[in-house]
C-alpha positions as CSV (number, residue, x, y, z in Angstrom):
1,M,47.8,43.7,-17.8
2,S,47.9,43.2,-14.1
3,S,45.7,46.2,-13.6
4,K,43.0,44.7,-15.8
5,N,43.2,41.5,-13.9
6,R,42.7,43.3,-10.6
7,R,39.7,45.2,-12.0
8,S,38.1,42.0,-13.1
9,Y,38.5,40.4,-9.7
10,F,37.1,43.5,-8.0
11,L,34.0,43.5,-10.3
12,L,33.5,39.8,-9.6
13,A,33.8,40.3,-5.9
14,C,31.2,43.0,-6.1
15,A,28.9,41.0,-8.2
16,I,28.8,38.0,-5.7
17,P,27.4,40.1,-2.8
18,A,24.9,41.7,-5.2
19,L,23.6,38.3,-6.3
20,A,23.5,37.1,-2.7
21,W,21.5,40.2,-1.7
22,W,19.1,39.7,-4.7
23,S,18.5,36.0,-4.3
24,P,16.3,36.4,-1.1
25,A,14.3,39.0,-2.8
26,L,13.6,36.7,-5.8
27,A,12.8,33.9,-3.4
28,Q,10.3,36.1,-1.5
29,E,8.7,37.2,-4.7
30,S,8.5,33.6,-6.1
31,A,6.9,32.4,-2.8
32,A,4.4,35.2,-2.9
33,T,3.5,34.3,-6.5
34,E,3.1,30.6,-5.7
35,E,0.9,31.5,-2.7
36,D,-1.3,33.7,-4.9
37,E,-1.6,30.9,-7.5
38,L,-2.6,28.4,-4.8
39,R,-5.2,30.7,-3.5
40,S,-6.6,31.3,-7.0
41,A,-6.6,27.5,-7.7
42,E,-9.1,26.9,-4.9
43,I,-10.6,23.4,-5.1
44,V,-14.4,23.4,-5.0
45,V,-16.2,20.2,-4.0
46,T,-19.8,19.2,-3.3
47,A,-19.1,16.8,-0.5
48,Q,-22.0,18.3,1.5
49,Q,-24.3,18.7,-1.5
50,R,-23.4,22.3,-1.9
51,E,-20.4,24.0,-3.6
52,Q,-17.7,24.7,-1.0
53,S,-14.0,25.1,-0.8
54,I,-12.3,21.8,0.2
55,Q,-10.7,23.7,3.1
56,D,-14.0,24.6,4.6
57,I,-15.7,21.2,5.0
58,P,-15.3,19.0,8.1
59,I,-15.1,15.8,6.0
60,S,-12.1,13.6,5.0
61,V,-12.2,14.1,1.2
62,I,-9.7,14.1,-1.6
63,A,-10.7,15.6,-5.0
64,F,-9.2,15.5,-8.5
65,D,-9.9,18.0,-11.2
66,A,-10.2,17.4,-14.9
67,D,-6.5,18.1,-15.6
68,T,-5.3,15.7,-12.9
69,V,-7.7,12.9,-14.1
70,Q,-6.6,13.3,-17.7
71,Q,-2.9,13.3,-17.0
72,A,-3.2,10.2,-14.9
73,G,-5.1,8.4,-17.7
74,V,-8.2,7.7,-15.6
75,R,-10.9,6.1,-17.7
76,D,-13.1,4.4,-15.1
77,L,-13.3,4.1,-11.4
78,K,-10.8,1.3,-11.2
79,D,-8.2,3.8,-12.5
80,V,-8.9,6.2,-9.6
81,Q,-6.7,3.8,-7.4
82,I,-3.8,5.5,-9.2
83,L,-4.6,8.8,-7.5
84,A,-6.5,8.0,-4.3
85,P,-4.6,6.6,-1.4
86,G,-6.6,4.1,0.6
87,L,-8.9,3.2,-2.3
88,L,-8.8,-0.4,-3.6
89,V,-11.0,-1.7,-6.4
90,T,-11.0,-5.4,-7.4
91,S,-13.1,-7.8,-9.5
92,T,-13.5,-11.5,-8.8
93,T,-15.5,-14.1,-10.9
94,T,-16.8,-11.5,-13.4
95,E,-16.3,-7.8,-14.3
96,T,-19.6,-7.0,-12.7
97,S,-18.5,-8.6,-9.4
98,T,-16.5,-5.5,-8.5
99,T,-15.8,-4.3,-5.0
100,A,-14.5,-0.9,-3.8
101,R,-12.8,-0.6,-0.4
102,I,-11.9,2.6,1.4
103,R,-9.3,2.3,4.2
104,G,-9.7,-1.5,3.8
105,V,-13.5,-1.4,4.4
106,G,-15.9,-2.7,1.8
107,T,-18.5,-5.3,1.0
108,V,-17.0,-8.4,-0.6
109,G,-19.1,-11.1,-2.3
110,D,-20.5,-12.2,-5.6
111,N,-24.1,-12.1,-4.4
112,P,-25.8,-9.3,-6.3
113,G,-28.2,-8.8,-3.4
114,L,-25.3,-7.3,-1.3
115,E,-25.2,-3.5,-1.4
116,S,-21.7,-2.0,-1.2
117,S,-20.6,0.0,1.9
118,V,-18.7,2.2,-0.6
119,G,-21.3,4.1,-2.6
120,I,-21.0,5.3,-6.2
121,S,-22.6,8.5,-7.3
122,I,-22.3,9.8,-10.9
123,D,-23.8,13.2,-11.7
124,G,-25.8,13.0,-8.5
125,V,-27.3,9.6,-9.3
126,F,-26.6,6.9,-6.8
127,R,-25.7,3.6,-8.4
128,A,-27.3,0.5,-6.9
129,R,-24.1,-1.7,-7.1
130,N,-20.4,-1.1,-7.6
131,G,-20.3,-3.2,-10.7
132,V,-23.0,-1.0,-12.3
133,G,-20.8,2.1,-12.1
134,F,-17.5,0.8,-13.5
135,G,-17.9,1.7,-17.2
136,D,-16.0,4.3,-19.1
137,L,-16.8,7.7,-17.5
138,G,-16.2,9.8,-20.5
139,E,-15.1,13.4,-20.0
140,I,-14.7,14.1,-16.3
141,E,-15.0,17.5,-14.5
142,R,-14.2,16.3,-11.0
143,I,-13.8,13.1,-8.9
144,E,-14.3,13.2,-5.1
145,V,-13.4,10.4,-2.8
146,L,-15.2,10.8,0.6
147,R,-14.0,8.7,3.5
148,G,-16.3,7.6,6.3
149,P,-20.1,7.3,6.6
150,Q,-22.0,9.3,4.0
151,G,-25.5,7.9,4.2
152,T,-27.1,11.1,5.4
153,L,-26.5,13.1,2.2
154,F,-25.6,10.4,-0.4
155,G,-28.0,7.5,0.0
156,K,-28.2,4.3,2.0
157,N,-25.5,1.9,3.1
158,T,-22.5,4.1,2.5
159,S,-20.9,3.4,5.8
160,A,-17.3,3.2,4.4
161,G,-17.3,6.1,2.1
162,L,-18.4,7.4,-1.3
163,I,-16.9,7.9,-4.8
164,S,-18.6,10.9,-6.4
165,V,-18.1,11.6,-10.1
166,V,-19.1,14.8,-11.9
167,T,-18.9,14.6,-15.7
168,A,-18.3,17.5,-18.0
169,Q,-21.5,19.5,-18.7
170,P,-22.6,21.1,-22.0
171,S,-20.9,24.4,-22.9
172,F,-22.3,27.4,-24.8
173,E,-18.9,27.7,-26.6
174,F,-18.2,25.2,-29.4
175,G,-15.5,22.7,-28.7
176,A,-14.4,19.2,-29.9
177,N,-11.6,16.8,-29.2
178,A,-10.5,13.3,-30.2
179,E,-8.1,10.8,-28.6
180,L,-6.4,7.7,-29.8
181,T,-4.6,5.4,-27.3
182,I,-2.5,2.3,-28.0
183,S,-1.5,-0.2,-25.3
184,N,0.1,-3.6,-24.8
185,F,-1.8,-6.8,-25.7
186,D,-2.7,-5.1,-29.0
187,G,-5.0,-2.7,-27.2
188,Y,-6.5,0.5,-28.6
189,G,-9.0,3.1,-27.7
190,V,-10.7,5.7,-29.8
191,S,-12.8,8.5,-28.2
192,G,-14.2,11.8,-29.2
193,S,-16.6,14.5,-28.0
194,V,-18.3,17.6,-29.3
195,T,-20.1,20.4,-27.4
196,G,-21.6,23.7,-28.2
197,P,-24.8,25.8,-28.3
198,I,-28.0,24.8,-30.0
199,F,-29.9,28.0,-29.4
200,E,-27.9,31.1,-28.3
201,D,-27.3,31.0,-24.6
202,K,-30.5,29.0,-23.8
203,L,-29.8,25.5,-25.0
204,A,-26.5,23.6,-25.3
205,F,-25.4,20.0,-25.9
206,R,-22.5,17.6,-25.4
207,L,-21.9,14.3,-27.1
208,F,-19.2,11.7,-26.2
209,G,-18.4,8.3,-27.6
210,V,-15.7,5.7,-27.0
211,R,-14.6,2.3,-28.2
212,R,-11.9,0.2,-26.6
213,E,-10.5,-3.2,-27.4
214,R,-7.6,-5.3,-26.0
215,D,-6.5,-8.9,-26.4
216,G,-6.7,-11.1,-23.3
217,F,-3.7,-11.3,-20.9
218,Q,-4.3,-15.0,-20.1
219,D,-3.5,-17.8,-22.5
220,V,-6.1,-20.6,-22.5
221,I,-5.5,-24.3,-23.0
222,V,-8.8,-25.9,-23.9
223,G,-7.7,-29.5,-23.4
224,P,-8.3,-32.7,-25.4
225,D,-10.3,-32.8,-28.6
226,R,-13.7,-33.9,-27.1
227,P,-17.3,-33.0,-27.8
228,T,-17.5,-31.3,-24.4
229,T,-14.8,-28.9,-25.4
230,T,-16.9,-26.1,-26.8
231,R,-14.6,-23.1,-26.0
232,T,-13.2,-21.4,-29.1
233,E,-11.6,-18.3,-27.4
234,L,-7.9,-19.0,-26.7
235,E,-7.4,-15.9,-24.5
236,D,-9.1,-14.6,-21.4
237,G,-9.3,-11.3,-19.7
238,D,-9.8,-9.3,-22.9
239,Q,-11.7,-6.0,-23.4
240,R,-14.3,-5.1,-26.0
241,F,-16.8,-2.4,-25.3
242,F,-18.3,0.9,-26.6
243,S,-20.1,3.7,-24.8
244,I,-22.0,6.8,-25.7
245,R,-23.1,9.7,-23.5
246,A,-25.3,12.6,-24.5
247,S,-26.2,15.7,-22.4
248,T,-28.3,18.8,-23.0
249,L,-28.4,21.9,-20.8
250,Y,-31.4,24.3,-20.8
251,T,-31.2,27.7,-19.1
252,P,-34.3,29.8,-19.9
253,T,-33.5,32.2,-17.0
254,D,-30.6,33.1,-14.8
255,N,-32.1,31.3,-11.8
256,F,-33.2,28.0,-13.5
257,D,-31.4,25.3,-15.3
258,L,-32.3,21.8,-16.5
259,T,-29.8,19.1,-17.5
260,L,-30.8,15.9,-19.3
261,N,-28.3,13.1,-19.5
262,F,-28.4,9.7,-21.3
263,D,-25.7,7.1,-21.4
264,Y,-25.4,3.6,-23.0
265,T,-22.6,1.0,-22.6
266,R,-22.3,-2.5,-24.2
267,R,-19.5,-4.9,-23.2
268,N,-18.8,-8.3,-24.7
269,E,-15.7,-9.8,-23.0
270,D,-14.2,-13.0,-21.8
271,C,-13.6,-13.1,-18.1
272,C,-12.6,-14.5,-15.6
273,G,-10.5,-17.7,-15.7
274,A,-8.1,-18.6,-12.9
275,A,-4.6,-20.2,-12.8
276,A,-4.2,-23.4,-10.7
277,L,-2.0,-23.0,-7.6
278,A,0.3,-25.6,-6.4
279,P,2.5,-25.9,-3.2
280,I,6.1,-25.1,-3.7
281,N,8.7,-27.4,-2.2
282,P,11.8,-25.4,-1.2
283,G,15.1,-27.0,-2.1
284,V,13.8,-29.8,-4.4
285,A,16.1,-30.2,-7.4
286,G,14.8,-30.8,-10.9
287,N,14.5,-29.1,-14.2
288,A,12.2,-31.4,-16.1
289,Q,9.1,-29.7,-17.4
290,T,6.9,-32.7,-16.9
291,F,3.7,-33.5,-15.0
292,A,5.5,-36.1,-12.9
293,T,8.2,-33.9,-11.4
294,G,6.6,-30.5,-11.6
295,I,7.6,-27.2,-13.2
296,P,10.7,-25.2,-12.2
297,S,9.5,-22.1,-10.3
298,F,12.2,-20.1,-8.5
299,P,15.9,-21.0,-8.4
300,G,16.4,-24.1,-6.3
301,T,12.7,-24.8,-6.0
302,V,10.1,-26.7,-8.0
303,Q,6.3,-26.7,-8.0
304,A,5.0,-30.0,-6.6
305,P,2.6,-32.0,-8.7
306,N,-1.0,-31.3,-8.0
307,A,-2.8,-34.4,-6.7
308,T,-6.2,-33.2,-8.0
309,A,-4.7,-32.7,-11.5
310,A,-3.6,-36.4,-11.5
311,I,-7.1,-37.5,-10.8
312,L,-8.7,-35.3,-13.4
313,N,-6.2,-36.3,-16.1
314,S,-6.9,-40.0,-15.4
315,L,-10.5,-39.5,-16.4
316,V,-10.0,-38.6,-20.1
317,S,-7.9,-39.6,-23.1
318,G,-7.9,-38.3,-26.6
319,S,-5.9,-36.5,-29.2
320,P,-4.7,-32.9,-29.0
321,N,-7.3,-30.3,-29.7
322,P,-6.9,-28.6,-33.1
323,A,-7.4,-25.2,-31.6
324,D,-4.4,-25.7,-29.4
325,I,-2.2,-27.3,-32.0
326,N,-3.0,-24.9,-34.8
327,N,-2.5,-21.7,-32.7
328,R,0.4,-22.6,-30.5
329,A,2.2,-25.5,-32.2
330,T,5.9,-26.0,-31.6
331,G,6.4,-28.7,-34.2
332,A,5.9,-31.5,-31.8
333,A,2.7,-33.6,-32.1
334,V,1.6,-33.4,-28.4
335,F,3.0,-30.3,-26.8
336,V,1.7,-26.7,-26.9
337,D,4.1,-23.8,-26.5
338,V,2.2,-21.4,-24.2
339,A,5.1,-19.3,-23.1
340,P,8.8,-19.0,-23.7
341,G,10.3,-22.3,-22.4
342,I,7.0,-23.6,-21.1
343,A,5.5,-26.6,-22.9
344,V,2.1,-28.2,-21.9
345,N,0.7,-31.6,-22.9
346,P,-2.6,-30.7,-24.6
347,V,-4.2,-34.1,-23.9
348,R,-4.3,-33.2,-20.2
349,I,-7.1,-31.2,-18.7
350,L,-5.0,-29.6,-15.9
351,E,-1.2,-29.2,-16.0
352,Q,1.2,-27.6,-13.6
353,V,2.5,-24.3,-15.0
354,P,4.1,-21.3,-13.3
355,T,1.3,-19.4,-11.7
356,F,2.5,-15.9,-12.8
357,D,2.8,-16.9,-16.5
358,R,-1.0,-16.3,-16.8
359,I,-1.8,-19.7,-18.3
360,I,-5.2,-21.2,-17.6
361,F,-7.2,-24.4,-18.5
362,S,-10.8,-24.0,-19.6
363,N,-13.0,-26.0,-22.0
364,R,-16.1,-23.9,-21.6
365,S,-16.8,-20.3,-22.6
366,T,-16.4,-17.4,-20.1
367,D,-18.2,-14.9,-22.4
368,N,-19.7,-11.9,-20.6
369,D,-22.5,-9.9,-22.2
370,I,-23.1,-6.6,-20.3
371,E,-25.5,-3.9,-21.1
372,D,-25.9,-0.7,-19.0
373,Y,-28.0,2.4,-19.8
374,G,-30.0,5.1,-18.2
375,F,-31.1,8.7,-18.2
376,N,-31.5,11.4,-15.6
377,G,-32.9,14.9,-15.3
378,N,-31.4,17.4,-12.9
379,I,-33.2,20.7,-12.1
380,N,-31.7,23.6,-10.1
381,W,-34.1,26.5,-9.3
382,D,-32.8,29.4,-7.3
383,F,-35.6,31.2,-5.3
384,G,-33.3,33.7,-3.7
385,F,-33.7,32.6,-0.1
386,A,-33.1,28.9,-1.1
387,T,-32.3,26.6,-4.1
388,L,-34.5,23.6,-5.0
389,T,-32.7,20.7,-6.6
390,S,-34.5,17.7,-8.2
391,I,-32.7,14.6,-9.6
392,T,-34.9,12.1,-11.4
393,A,-33.2,8.9,-12.7
394,Y,-34.0,5.6,-14.3
395,R,-31.4,2.9,-15.1
396,E,-31.3,-0.7,-16.4
397,F,-28.4,-3.1,-16.2
398,S,-28.0,-6.7,-17.3
399,S,-25.1,-9.0,-17.0
400,L,-25.5,-12.4,-18.7
401,R,-22.4,-14.7,-18.8
402,G,-20.9,-18.1,-19.1
403,Q,-18.5,-19.6,-16.6
404,D,-16.2,-22.6,-16.5
405,T,-17.0,-23.2,-12.9
406,D,-14.4,-26.0,-12.3
407,F,-11.6,-23.7,-13.7
408,T,-10.0,-26.6,-15.6
409,A,-10.3,-28.3,-19.0
410,A,-12.3,-31.0,-17.3
411,D,-16.1,-31.0,-17.9
412,L,-17.3,-31.1,-14.3
413,W,-19.7,-28.2,-14.1
414,F,-20.3,-25.0,-15.9
415,R,-22.7,-22.1,-16.5
416,P,-23.6,-21.7,-20.2
417,N,-24.1,-18.2,-21.6
418,D,-27.6,-19.0,-22.8
419,G,-29.5,-16.2,-21.1
420,N,-30.1,-18.2,-17.9
421,N,-27.1,-17.0,-15.9
422,G,-26.6,-13.5,-14.6
423,E,-28.4,-10.5,-13.1
424,L,-30.9,-7.9,-14.3
425,F,-31.4,-4.7,-12.5
426,D,-33.8,-1.8,-13.0
427,N,-33.8,1.2,-10.7
428,F,-35.9,4.4,-10.4
429,S,-34.8,7.1,-8.0
430,Q,-36.1,10.6,-7.1
431,E,-34.3,13.1,-4.9
432,L,-35.5,16.5,-3.8
433,R,-33.3,19.0,-1.9
434,L,-34.0,22.5,-0.6
435,Q,-31.1,24.3,0.8
436,G,-30.1,27.8,1.8
437,S,-27.8,29.8,4.0
438,T,-27.8,32.9,6.2
439,D,-24.9,34.7,7.9
440,S,-25.1,32.3,10.8
441,L,-26.7,29.1,9.4
442,D,-26.4,26.7,6.5
443,W,-29.4,24.5,6.2
444,L,-30.7,21.7,3.9
445,V,-33.7,19.5,3.9
446,G,-34.4,16.7,1.5
447,F,-36.3,13.6,0.3
448,F,-34.9,10.5,-1.4
449,F,-36.9,7.6,-2.9
450,S,-35.5,4.6,-4.7
451,Q,-37.3,1.5,-6.1
452,E,-35.1,-1.4,-7.3
453,N,-36.0,-4.7,-9.0
454,L,-33.3,-7.4,-9.1
455,E,-33.6,-10.7,-11.0
456,R,-31.0,-13.3,-10.4
457,R,-30.6,-16.2,-12.9
458,D,-28.3,-19.1,-12.0
459,N,-28.2,-22.4,-13.8
460,L,-25.3,-24.7,-12.9
461,T,-25.0,-27.5,-15.5
462,L,-23.2,-30.8,-14.7
463,G,-20.8,-31.9,-17.3
464,A,-19.7,-35.3,-18.7
465,D,-16.9,-35.8,-16.2
466,Y,-19.0,-35.0,-13.1
467,A,-20.1,-38.5,-12.3
468,P,-16.8,-40.3,-13.0
469,Y,-14.9,-37.7,-10.9
470,F,-17.2,-37.9,-7.9
C-alpha cells in the first residue's frame, strides 16, 4: 500500500517539472500564432486617397472594419462616438443642426451657411454639412476618423479632421441578410439587404433598406385648453424614418470598374424641445410639489420657483387641456401625472419640474420633415503607370420644420411647419485624381469642383401672448 503511494507521489513530482518545462513552449507557440494573426489582419485605409496599411501612413487615423462596426451597433455617424476617442457629435435645435468635433475642435452654430471644420465623406463624396450626412449608413465596410487638417486631399474647410465612410460594395457572390432590433421607448428597427451578380462577373448589384421608429423620450405638457394650443404630439425626441440604398458595379475589364450609387432617406420626427432650468437653493427644506415652494430635487435641496414662469402663468387662465387629461390623468381634475411622484398643474404654461425627468412644456408643433437623396458615379481606370479616379455626385437635401421658439406652453413666438421654415441644399461635385508610384516616389495630382445652392427660409411668427408679455 505504501509502495503504491510512493509511486504516485514520484509520478506527480515528475509531472510537475514536465508541465513547467512545457508551459514556456506553449506560450512561445501561442505568441507566435497571435503575431501571425495580427500580421495577416492588416488594416488597410485610404487616408491618403490610396490603399495603404495603417502602419505606413504619417497621419493620426483610427479605423474600424465591418465586424467592429456591427458588433458596436453603429448605425449612423453619431454612434461612431462609441468607438472613436476624441470624437463628439451633438445636435441642438434640430436633428439637422448637428456638429462633429474632433479633439474638441468643431464648428458650432445653427446657421446653415457655416461649413464644418470636421468634414464628412461617404464613398468618396464630400458632404456639404454635418447634418446632411447623419442618416442611416446601411452596410458599412470601413469607417476612418482622421485627426488634423485634411483639406489637401478631402475638400475644403476640414481643418479639424475628417470622418470617412466606405459602404459595402456589390458582390459577384449572392448574399442576403436581415436584422430586427428592439429598444426602449417602444423602438424597433427592420433592415435587410441583398447582393449578387446580374451578368456573370461583369455586373453586380446591392440593395439595402431600413425602417426605424421609436417613441419620444421627452413628455410634453401642452398647457391650458386654448385656441393657440395646436400641438397634438405628447412626446418629443422620437424617431421615424426609412432609407434605401442601391448600388451597381460594372467591371468590363480587369483594369476598369464603374460603381453607381443611389440613396434616399425620409425622416418625419418631433424635435427638439427643452426642459426649463431653475436655480437650486442648497439646504432649503420642503417637500411640497407646488409652484410656490418649488420641486424637491436632491436630498436637502429644492428647486427655487422660476420668476419668469410666474409672469407667464399670470397671462392666461383656462381649463385643463383634454389632451393632457385624457392621456395622463391621475383621477384629479387639475393635475397631470407626468412621472412617478411628479404632478403638474395643466392650466399653467410653465411649471417647475425636475430637469432630468425629461418633461417639457410646448403648445406648438416641433415637427421636422427631412428629405435627403443623391447619386454618384465612381470610375477607376488603371493605365499601368497610373490610375485615374473620377467621382461625380449630385445631392439634394431639405429640412422643413416647426419650432416652439419660446420653449414653453405660452404662445409668445413660434415657427410653423408650413414650408416657410428650414433649409434646402443642392450640390454638384466632380473630382478627378491621377496617381501612381515608383520605387522611390508616390505621386498624386487632382482636381475638385463643387457648386452648392443654399436656400434658407425663416419665418418667426408672433403669438397671442407676445404683446401682453412684453
